[in-house]
C-alpha positions as CSV (number, residue, x, y, z in Angstrom):
1,X,80.6,90.3,98.3
2,X,79.8,86.7,97.2
3,X,82.7,84.3,97.0
4,X,83.0,82.8,93.5
5,X,83.7,79.2,92.9
6,X,87.2,78.5,91.5
7,X,88.6,75.8,89.3
8,X,92.3,75.1,89.0
9,X,93.8,75.1,85.6
10,X,96.1,72.5,84.2
11,X,99.0,75.0,84.2
12,X,102.2,74.0,86.0
13,X,102.0,76.0,89.2
14,X,105.8,75.8,89.7
15,X,106.2,77.5,86.3
16,X,103.6,80.2,86.7
17,X,104.3,81.0,90.4
18,X,100.6,80.7,91.3
19,X,97.5,78.7,90.7
20,X,95.4,80.2,87.9
21,X,91.6,80.1,88.4
22,X,88.5,80.4,86.4
23,X,86.2,82.7,88.3
24,X,82.8,84.2,87.8
25,X,82.4,87.9,88.3
26,X,81.7,88.5,92.0
27,X,78.8,90.6,93.0
28,X,79.7,93.8,94.7
29,X,78.5,94.3,98.2
30,X,80.0,94.6,101.7
31,X,83.7,94.7,102.0
32,X,86.5,96.0,104.2
33,X,86.5,99.6,103.4
34,X,82.8,99.9,103.0
35,X,82.7,99.9,106.7
36,X,84.3,103.3,106.7
37,X,81.9,106.2,106.5
38,X,82.3,108.5,103.6
39,X,82.2,111.5,105.8
40,X,85.4,110.7,107.8
41,X,87.4,113.8,108.6
42,X,90.7,114.1,106.8
43,X,93.5,114.2,109.3
44,X,97.2,114.1,109.0
45,X,100.0,113.2,111.4
46,X,101.2,116.1,113.6
47,X,104.1,117.9,112.2
48,X,103.9,116.4,108.8
49,X,102.8,118.5,105.8
50,X,100.1,117.1,103.6
51,X,100.8,116.5,100.0
52,X,98.6,119.3,98.9
53,X,95.1,119.0,97.4
54,X,93.9,115.4,96.8
55,X,94.9,114.1,93.4
56,X,92.0,112.4,91.6
57,X,92.4,109.4,89.4
58,X,93.0,110.0,85.7
59,X,90.0,111.2,83.7
60,X,87.6,108.4,83.1
61,X,89.5,106.0,85.4
62,X,87.0,103.5,86.8
63,X,88.0,100.9,89.4
64,X,87.6,97.2,88.6
65,X,84.9,95.7,90.7
66,X,87.5,93.6,92.5
67,X,88.6,96.8,94.2
68,X,85.1,97.6,95.5
69,X,85.8,96.0,98.9
70,X,88.7,98.4,99.2
71,X,86.6,101.4,98.1
72,X,89.3,102.3,95.6
73,X,87.5,105.2,93.9
74,X,86.8,106.8,97.3
75,X,90.5,106.4,98.2
76,X,91.5,108.0,94.8
77,X,89.8,111.2,96.0
78,X,92.7,111.6,98.3
79,X,95.6,109.9,96.6
80,X,96.4,107.8,93.5
81,X,100.0,107.1,94.3
82,X,101.5,109.8,92.0
83,X,105.2,110.4,92.4
84,X,105.8,107.2,94.4
85,X,108.2,104.5,93.1
86,X,107.3,100.9,94.0
87,X,110.0,98.3,93.4
88,X,108.6,94.9,92.3
89,X,111.2,92.2,93.0
90,X,109.9,89.3,90.9
91,X,110.1,87.7,87.5
92,X,110.3,91.0,85.6
93,X,107.5,93.2,84.4
94,X,106.0,93.4,80.9
95,X,106.3,97.2,80.4
96,X,104.5,97.0,77.0
97,X,101.3,95.7,78.6
98,X,98.5,98.3,78.0
99,X,97.6,98.3,81.7
100,X,101.2,99.3,82.6
101,X,102.1,101.6,79.7
102,X,104.2,104.5,80.8
103,X,104.2,103.2,84.4
104,X,107.4,101.1,84.4
105,X,110.9,102.4,84.8
106,X,114.1,100.8,83.6
107,X,115.2,98.4,86.3
108,X,117.6,95.5,86.6
109,X,117.8,91.8,85.8
110,X,119.8,89.7,88.3
111,X,119.0,86.4,86.6
112,X,120.8,86.6,83.3
113,X,121.5,90.4,83.0
114,X,120.1,90.4,79.4
115,X,117.3,93.0,80.1
116,X,116.6,95.9,82.4
117,X,113.7,94.0,84.1
118,X,111.1,95.2,81.7
119,X,110.5,91.8,80.2
120,X,108.7,88.9,82.0
121,X,109.1,85.3,80.8
122,X,106.9,84.0,83.6
123,X,104.1,86.5,84.0
124,X,104.1,86.6,87.8
125,X,105.7,90.0,88.2
126,X,103.5,91.5,85.5
127,X,100.4,90.4,87.4
128,X,101.8,91.7,90.7
129,X,102.8,95.1,89.2
130,X,99.3,95.5,87.6
131,X,97.6,95.1,90.9
132,X,99.8,98.0,92.2
133,X,99.7,100.4,89.3
134,X,97.6,98.9,86.6
135,X,95.3,101.2,84.7
136,X,93.1,100.2,81.8
137,X,89.3,100.2,81.6
138,X,88.5,99.3,84.3
139,X,91.6,99.9,86.4
140,X,92.9,96.9,88.2
141,X,95.7,98.7,90.2
142,X,95.0,100.2,93.6
143,X,97.6,103.0,93.1
144,X,97.2,103.7,89.3
145,X,99.5,106.7,89.3
146,X,102.4,105.0,91.1
147,X,105.5,104.1,89.1
148,X,106.9,100.5,89.0
149,X,110.6,99.8,89.3
150,X,111.1,96.2,88.1
151,X,114.0,94.1,89.6
152,X,114.1,90.6,88.2
153,X,115.3,88.0,90.8
154,X,113.1,85.0,89.7
155,X,114.1,82.6,87.0
156,X,112.0,80.9,84.3
157,X,110.7,78.5,86.9
158,X,109.6,81.4,89.0
159,X,112.2,80.6,91.7
160,X,115.4,82.2,93.1
161,X,118.5,80.1,93.4
162,X,120.2,82.1,96.1
163,X,118.8,84.5,98.7
164,X,121.8,86.7,98.0
165,X,120.2,87.4,94.6
166,X,117.1,88.8,96.3
167,X,119.4,90.7,98.7
168,X,121.2,92.4,95.8
169,X,117.8,93.3,94.3
170,X,116.6,94.9,97.5
171,X,119.8,97.1,97.6
172,X,119.5,97.9,94.0
173,X,115.8,99.0,94.5
174,X,116.8,101.2,97.4
175,X,119.7,102.8,95.5
176,X,117.4,103.5,92.5
177,X,114.9,105.4,94.7
178,X,112.2,103.0,95.6
179,X,110.0,104.2,98.4
180,X,108.1,100.9,98.7
181,X,109.4,97.4,98.0
182,X,107.1,94.5,97.3
183,X,108.4,90.9,97.8
184,X,105.8,88.5,96.5
185,X,108.2,85.6,97.0
186,X,109.8,83.6,99.9
187,X,110.9,80.3,101.3
188,X,111.6,78.3,104.4
189,X,115.1,79.4,105.2
190,X,116.3,82.6,106.7
191,X,119.2,84.4,105.0
192,X,121.8,86.6,106.7
193,X,122.5,88.5,103.4
194,X,118.8,89.2,102.9
195,X,118.4,90.3,106.5
196,X,121.2,92.7,106.0
197,X,119.6,94.0,102.8
198,X,116.3,94.5,104.6
199,X,118.1,96.4,107.3
200,X,119.7,98.6,104.5
201,X,116.2,99.3,103.1
202,X,114.6,100.1,106.4
203,X,117.4,102.3,107.5
204,X,116.9,104.3,104.4
205,X,113.2,104.9,105.0
206,X,111.8,102.3,102.7
207,X,108.6,100.4,103.4
208,X,109.0,96.7,102.7
209,X,105.9,94.5,102.1
210,X,106.0,90.7,101.6
211,X,103.5,87.8,101.3
212,X,103.1,85.3,104.1
213,X,103.1,82.5,101.6
214,X,100.8,79.8,100.3
215,X,100.1,76.4,101.9
216,X,101.1,73.4,99.8
217,X,101.1,71.0,102.7
218,X,104.9,70.9,103.0
219,X,105.5,73.9,105.2
220,X,103.2,75.6,107.7
221,X,105.1,78.7,108.9
222,X,105.1,82.2,107.4
223,X,107.7,82.5,104.7
224,X,110.9,84.3,104.9
225,X,111.4,87.3,104.3
226,X,107.8,88.1,105.4
227,X,108.6,86.9,109.0
228,X,111.6,89.3,109.3
229,X,110.7,91.9,111.9
230,X,109.9,95.2,110.3
231,X,108.5,93.7,107.1
232,X,104.8,94.1,106.5
233,X,103.7,90.4,106.2
234,X,100.5,90.1,104.3
235,X,98.1,87.1,104.4
236,X,95.2,86.4,102.0
237,X,91.5,87.0,102.3
238,X,88.4,85.9,100.4
239,X,84.8,86.5,101.0
240,X,82.0,84.3,102.2
241,X,78.6,84.1,100.5
242,X,77.3,86.7,102.9
243,X,80.1,89.1,102.0
244,X,82.2,88.5,105.2
245,X,85.9,88.7,104.8
246,X,87.5,85.3,105.8
247,X,90.9,83.7,105.5
248,X,91.8,82.6,102.0
249,X,92.1,78.8,102.6
250,X,95.6,78.4,101.3
251,X,97.1,81.4,103.0
252,X,100.0,80.6,105.4
253,X,99.5,82.6,108.7
254,X,101.3,82.9,112.0
255,X,102.3,85.4,114.7
256,X,104.3,87.3,112.2
257,X,101.2,88.2,110.1
258,X,100.8,92.0,110.0
259,X,97.9,92.6,107.6
260,X,95.6,90.8,105.3
261,X,94.1,91.7,101.8
262,X,92.1,90.0,99.1
263,X,93.8,87.1,97.4
264,X,91.4,86.1,94.6
265,X,91.8,88.8,91.9
266,X,92.2,89.6,88.2
267,X,95.6,90.9,87.0
268,X,97.5,91.6,83.8
269,X,98.8,88.7,81.8
270,X,102.3,89.1,80.3
271,X,101.9,89.6,76.6
272,X,98.5,91.2,76.8
273,X,95.1,90.6,78.3
274,X,94.1,89.8,81.9
275,X,93.7,86.6,83.9
276,X,92.1,85.5,87.2
277,X,94.7,84.6,89.9
278,X,94.8,83.7,93.5
279,X,97.5,83.8,96.1
280,X,99.1,85.9,98.9
281,X,101.5,87.3,96.2
282,X,98.6,89.4,95.1
283,X,97.4,90.3,98.6
284,X,100.9,91.7,99.2
285,X,100.6,93.8,96.0
286,X,97.5,95.5,97.3
287,X,99.1,96.4,100.6
288,X,102.2,97.8,98.8
289,X,99.8,99.9,96.7
290,X,98.2,101.2,99.8
291,X,101.6,102.2,101.2
292,X,102.2,104.0,97.9
293,X,98.9,105.9,98.3
294,X,99.9,107.0,101.8
295,X,103.4,108.1,100.7
296,X,101.9,110.1,97.8
297,X,99.5,111.9,100.2
298,X,102.2,112.7,102.8
299,X,105.5,112.8,101.0
300,X,107.4,113.6,104.2
301,X,105.9,110.9,106.2
302,X,108.6,108.5,107.5
303,X,108.4,104.8,106.7
304,X,107.6,103.9,110.3
305,X,104.6,106.2,110.3
306,X,103.4,104.8,107.0
307,X,103.5,101.3,108.5
308,X,101.8,102.6,111.7
309,X,99.1,104.2,109.6
310,X,98.5,100.9,107.8
311,X,98.2,98.8,110.9
312,X,96.3,101.4,113.0
313,X,93.5,101.9,110.4
314,X,93.1,98.2,109.5
315,X,89.6,96.7,109.7
316,X,89.5,94.3,112.7
317,X,88.6,90.8,111.4
318,X,89.8,88.4,114.1
319,X,90.6,88.6,117.8
320,X,91.0,92.1,119.2
321,X,94.4,93.6,118.5
322,X,96.8,91.5,116.5
323,X,96.0,87.9,115.7
324,X,97.9,85.2,113.8
325,X,95.4,84.9,110.9
326,X,94.7,88.5,109.9
327,X,97.4,90.4,111.8
328,X,96.0,93.8,112.7
329,X,93.2,93.2,110.2
330,X,92.2,93.8,106.6
331,X,94.0,96.7,104.9
332,X,91.7,99.7,104.5
333,X,93.0,102.3,102.1
334,X,90.3,104.9,102.8
335,X,90.9,104.8,106.5
336,X,94.6,104.9,106.0
337,X,94.3,108.1,103.9
338,X,91.7,109.9,106.1
339,X,91.8,108.8,109.8
340,X,93.9,110.7,112.3
341,X,96.6,108.4,113.7
342,X,98.8,109.2,116.7
343,X,102.5,109.3,115.8
344,X,104.8,106.4,116.7
345,X,108.5,106.2,117.5
346,X,110.7,103.8,115.6
347,X,109.4,100.7,113.8
348,X,106.0,99.6,115.1
349,X,106.7,96.0,114.0
350,X,110.2,95.4,115.2
351,X,109.4,93.6,118.4
352,X,111.8,90.6,118.2
353,X,115.3,90.9,119.6
354,X,116.6,88.3,117.1
355,X,116.3,90.8,114.2
356,X,119.6,92.3,113.1
357,X,117.7,95.0,111.2
358,X,118.5,98.5,112.5
359,X,114.9,99.7,112.2
360,X,113.3,102.5,110.3
361,X,114.9,105.9,110.0
362,X,118.3,105.0,111.4
363,X,120.3,105.5,108.3
364,X,123.9,106.6,109.2
365,X,125.8,109.3,107.4
366,X,128.4,108.6,104.7
367,X,130.9,107.7,107.4
368,X,128.5,105.4,109.2
369,X,129.1,101.7,109.8
370,X,126.1,100.4,107.9
371,X,126.8,99.6,104.3
372,X,125.2,97.5,101.5
373,X,126.3,93.9,102.2
374,X,128.5,92.3,99.5
375,X,127.1,89.0,98.3
376,X,130.6,87.4,98.6
377,X,130.8,88.3,102.3
378,X,127.3,87.4,103.3
379,X,128.3,83.9,104.3
380,X,127.4,80.6,102.7
381,X,124.1,80.5,100.9
382,X,121.8,77.4,100.7
383,X,122.2,75.9,97.2
384,X,118.7,74.6,97.1
385,X,116.1,76.5,95.2
386,X,113.9,78.8,97.1
387,X,110.2,79.0,96.2
388,X,108.7,82.1,94.8
389,X,105.4,83.5,95.9
390,X,102.2,81.9,94.7
391,X,100.1,78.9,95.6
392,X,101.5,75.6,94.4
393,X,105.2,76.4,94.6
394,X,107.3,73.8,96.3
395,X,107.9,74.9,99.9
396,X,110.5,73.3,102.0
397,X,109.4,71.6,105.3
398,X,110.2,73.4,108.5
399,X,112.4,70.5,109.5
400,X,114.8,71.4,106.7
401,X,115.7,74.6,108.5
402,X,116.3,73.0,111.9
403,X,117.1,69.3,111.5
404,X,120.8,69.6,110.5
405,X,121.6,71.7,113.5
406,X,120.0,69.2,115.8
407,X,121.9,66.3,114.3
408,X,125.2,68.1,114.8
409,X,124.3,69.0,118.3
410,X,123.5,65.4,119.2
411,X,126.7,64.2,117.7
412,X,128.8,66.7,119.6
413,X,127.0,65.7,122.8
414,X,127.7,62.0,122.2
415,X,131.4,62.7,121.6
416,X,131.6,64.6,124.8
417,X,130.0,61.7,126.8
418,X,132.4,59.2,125.2
419,X,135.4,61.4,126.0
420,X,134.3,61.8,129.6
421,X,133.8,58.0,130.0
422,X,137.2,57.3,128.6
423,X,139.0,59.7,131.0
424,X,137.4,58.4,134.3
425,X,139.5,55.1,134.4
426,X,142.7,57.1,133.9
427,X,141.9,59.4,136.8
428,X,141.2,56.4,139.1
429,X,144.7,54.9,138.4
C-alpha cells in the first residue's frame, strides 16, 4: 500500500481531539493480513466451543479500501462481531449517523448528564465508533455487526477533568454488559481510581483496549491508562511507498506497547458524512474491533484468551518477540480468527508487580472483597485537565508526574540533616 501525503487542516486539534488530514485514496496492495494465506485451517482453543457457522457480513456489505491491509472481507467470512457489545468511552456517539444506524445502544453521559451518550458535540467518539462498527457503502468498521455502548467522559474540548470520571465510565460500561472497552484517550498521570476501575473490568472478563497516545513534543511516554498492565496498548502504523508497514511518525511508543494498527484512516463525521483522520485513537478502535470479532466467533472464550489470541497471531514487524515500537506486531484479524493458538493461564500482559489490577477472570462472588470503587473514596484527583486521544492534544511532560515528589523528598532530607547537625553539640556537652 502506498502512503498518501497528508496536509493538516486549520482546525483546532484540542477541540477536535485529533488532527484532520486531507488524503488521497491509497492504492491497495500489500498489508498486514495479506501475508496470511487464504487456506489457513480454522482452529479453536481447546475446550472452547466455536460460535457456530461463520457469520458473513450483511448482504452487499463491501469493505472500505482502508481495511484491505487487514483483509476485512476475508475476516468477515468467520465473524462480523454480531452479538458483542463494545463500549466507547469518548465524547459521545452520534447514533443518527447513517454508518451507525441501529448499532448504538443507550449509554451514559458523565459530563453533563443531559443525554444518554448518543450525541457527540466533538465528533471524536463518533469517528472511533464508526471504525469499530460502521457500516455504509463501503463499510468503514472492522466489526460491522458489533453493537456500540457510548459512555461520554470527554467534554466539549475533548478532555476529561478528572480521571475518576473515566473510572466511573469504565464501571458503568462493565455493569451494562460491555465485553470490550475502547479507551481512545489518556494522559501523563496515573490514577488510583482508574486503576481500580480497570481491575474491576478485567476481573469481570472484559477486554480493555487503549491508545498509546500521540507525540506533541511535550511527553514521550506511553499514555495512561494504556500503560496499565493488562490493557492492550495500541500504537499507530502507516505504510511506506513500497507498502511496508512502518511506525506512524507521531505515535508514542514504549515497552508497554502491545499491538499496532493503521492510524491514517477515514471515519464517520458527527452530523453526517465522513472525514480523513489520523491518530492512535483510531488504531485502538481497530484492535477493539478485532477483539469483538474474536468474542463473536468464540462467545465462551475468556478475556485472557482473547488477548492471547490477539498477540499470538500478530504480524511481526520489529524485533523478534515484543518490541517497544510495534509491541507483538501488527494486528491481524484473519489470523486471530483462524490460527490455532495454545491456551494461556491468566493475563498474558500482566507482567509488572506494580499493577493493582487483579487480572482477568478473577471476579469474586457477591460476598467477595472487590467492589466498584467509589469516586469519593478514590483519593485526591489531579485538578489539571487530562488530554484525550488524538494527535495535537496538550500532553503533560513526564516531569509533571515525578517532580513534586522529588522536591518533597529533597526538602525532607535537608530537614533531617539540619536536625542531626543541631543535636551533635548538645550530645558533646
